[in-house]
C-alpha positions, 0 to 999 in steps of 0.5 A: 701629386703637386709640383712646387712652382718656382715661377708662374705668369701668363707666359711661363711656368717653372717647377722644381722637378723631383728626382724620379719623375720623368718630364714626359710619360714614356707611354700613354699613361693615364696615371699622371706620372710625369711632369707635363701631365701633372702640371697641366692638371695642376694649372688647369690647362691643356697647353705646355710648350716644352723646350727643356727636358731633364732626365728622370733622375735629375732634379731642379728647374724645369721651364715651360711656355704657357702660350704659343706666342711665348713658346716661339720666343722660348724656342728661339732662346734655347736654340740660340743658346741664350739661356744660361744653365747652372747645375750642381753635381756630387761626383766621385773623387775631386778634380785636381784643378779647381776649375776648367772646361771640358770640351769633348764632342759627343755621339750616340752609343748603344741603347740610347746612351751617349759617348765621347765621339771618336776622331772620325765619327760623323755623328759627332756634335760639339759639346762644352761644359765649364766646371768649378769645385765648390767643396769636397769631403775631407777624404776627397772621395766626393766633391760638389761641382758647379757646372755650366754647359755651353751646349745642350746635348743629351746626357752631356754633363754625365758623359763629360764628367765620366770622361774626366774620371769623375762620374756623377754619384748614383748614375745608373747609366754611366757608373752602375757599379756604385749605387747611391740614393739617387742621381746626384745631379741638380739643375739649380738655375736658369737665366734667360730673357723673358718673352715680354722683356726683362731678365729672368733668373729662376733657382731651385734649392738643391738637396740638403745633402749637397750642402754637407759635402765639406763636412763629409757624407755618411749617408753615402758610405756603407756604414750605419749610425744616426747621421747616415739614417737621418741623411737618407730619410731626409733625402727620401723625403725630398724625393717625395715632395710632390706627394707630401705637398698634395693634401688629397694624398696621405698614403705612400711609401716614405722609405724604400730600403736600398732604393733610397740608398740604404746599403748598410746591414741595419737599414737596407732591409727596411721599408716605411709606409705612411698612412695619414699621420702614422708610419708603418715600418717593415723589415725583411730580415727574419733575424731582426725583431727591433726597429733600429733606434737611428731609423726610428729617430730619423723617421720621427724627426722628419715626418713627426708622426703620431705613431710608428708601427713595426712589422717583421716580414717572414718569407711565407706569411701564409702559415704564420700562427697566432703566437708567431703573428703577435711577435711579427706584428706587435699590437703596440707601436714601436714609437708614439701613441697607439692608433688602432685605425687611420683613414688616409687618402689617395687622390681624394679617395679614402681608405681605412688602414689598421696599423696594428692589424697583423701583417696586412694593414688594409692597403698596398701603397705600391698599387697607387698609380694603377688604382689611378689608371683604373679610375681614369679608364672607368671615368664616366663609363658604365663598365662591368669590372671584376676585381679579383683577389680584392682584399679590401676592395681598393680597386673597386673604390677606384673604379666607381669613384668617377663612374657611379653607373659602373658595375663592380664585382669584388671577389675574395676568399676572406669575408673579413677583407670584404667587410673591410671593403664595404667600410672603404665604400662607405668612406667614399659615399659609394653604394654597396650591394650584396652582389658587389662583394663575392666570397669564395675561391677565385678559380672556382668563381672564374670557372663558374662564370666562364660556363655561364657566359658572363662577361666583364669589360675590365678584369683585374688580377692581383693575386698573392705570390703564393696561396693554399686553399683546400689542399691546393697550392698556387704559385705565381711563377708556375700557375699565372698562365692558368689564371690569365687564361680563365680571366681572358675568357671572361672579357667582353669585346673591346675589354681590358685585362690588368694583370699584376704581380709583385713576386721577386722570383718572376721577372718582368720578361717571364711574367709577360710570357706567362700572361701571353701564354694564358691569353693565347690559350683562352682564344681572346683576341687581345694582346699586351699594350703596356707595362708599368711598375711601381711609382719611381717617386716613392718606390725607387730601385737601386742601380737601375734594377727593375721594379718589384711590381709588374703590371700588364695591360692587355686589350683587344685590338692591341696587336 
């Protein structure tokens, strides 16, 4: 990913932070999934002084110091309240007064939230915010406000607006009952004295949707139509600006149904992935067999692809026959020219995607960040890696990318998928020996290797939610502990286990319990040290819900 630089010199740097990207990683995460890590990598430095933070779902100007001397001046400016901040927010309702000041002290509430302080609350901190109404929808249900906070308390603007009865649209913390495509809060401008003298004003253009408030905002209503689809797709594209600006990444999700604000019956069951210059749209309503014209036209206008393919996802794909598959995954594109094969990139690694090749086109984009983690864990090391349910061996490519001496074993029950994996190896100039690709049942091979005493430094589990082989049925919610136990028995001292699950019927807590149960039964002295989901940049969740994807990292010595 690449961040848009709004200002940069030897002392200061400011970026236009997109919604969905945290200022800091919530834990030690090698996926570079936060502003600080990304910016250090982008600028090629190790130092960034942080005195301004934006919530993960707030977009706009975010300023850092690049040198310790500038950092001291910046710290003094923020502490002395000499930095002028201007925000824009879309709110529910329209204030009766065109402008005013919200003066209400704030205090901590439960679960890291804030609240307006009671009269005798000793934790109270003064807080004041000026507001002005810039525009409103014709029915006054929504308004665009300009906000100038005098103080810098946590969640100050969000709590102040809730206090006057006009919460920010899409606020999952303080107004969770009314989901929207994103938190409609944008840090538009900072004004301050430069550490070397002179005044500095840095502005970030607001989302296009903010500028349409006076005409009405159909994309925020529960309705269909061309205008609604166009607005939602445009807003989704703005969120993914760091991905689309990266020349080394061209595979990611560009539209994620309800997570990108689709609430109407036509759009809410659709997701859309990009692979190079092709889009692949998937519908999860079994009654639908046509890509909606308004979504098709919005995607074509915003992304200008060569082709758009449509997939109609059944509840269970394991038992789909050839005739039904032809209906569920048409060979011809729903829009544009046919593209039988596309080579796209993730962080400079190449992967082959076949948009017309059934329901599974070669790569699962939601694993992008976890592939980055595997790549960085393996970099420069001679790890022994076992990639189970390998499919087209994308984890194998990631593990070898910066570790040519690593030994990677890709295991899958499909010879065709393993051959596809060999193509991905070739695309990246990686050597591929016969022992690197093992055909067969995962449980059979894991049991055999346990008996043989074989060991791996990193084991990756990425099974389907449901599978059937030789008359046996496997379900993630019932059988994951057994799989985790077998895998853990193969882990070498100081090794790692990466367990993945995208089954909606197994929530994060239950999945963790399954993995812990398997580890305990194995006797391996490892413990869970981290948990991840899909990237909130291109896989946002509606109303603060948990990610569909659940990733667990377990390590020896993690207790």
